[in-house]
C-alpha positions, 0 to 999 in steps of 0.5 A: 485496782486488782491485787495478785497473791504471790504465795509461791514466789521465793526470793533469794537469801541475803547471802545469795544476793551478796555472792551474786553481787560480788561475782558480778563485781569480780567479773566486771573488774576482770573484763575491764582490766583486759588481761588474762590470769592463770592460777597456780600452786607453789609448794614451799619447803614443807610441801605446803601449797600456796595459791597464786594468781598471775597475769599471763601477759605483763607488758608493764610489770609492777615489779622487776624480776629481782624484786619478785624473786626477793619477795618469794624468798621473804615469803619462805619460798626458797626453792621456788625462788631458786628455780625461777632464778635460772629463768631470769632472762625470760621472766 
């Protein structure tokens, strides 16, 4: 039996392996869900940005329009809620 020395082989760090596994899981979940998402930023009254990820196509939305607008109000996004309320019919 012959053995070979692998002195110049570098294995990935534990954090790199963990990041790769998380990325693979996220990709698998995205592909399995079969929908596209869009990332947007919503700015509140104090001009602080909040990142939100939205589905681009909702055939069966998990919440109604009024409930969604109410959620925005509870989160302090008053201007966003008011602005979106004008488009209630197409949301």
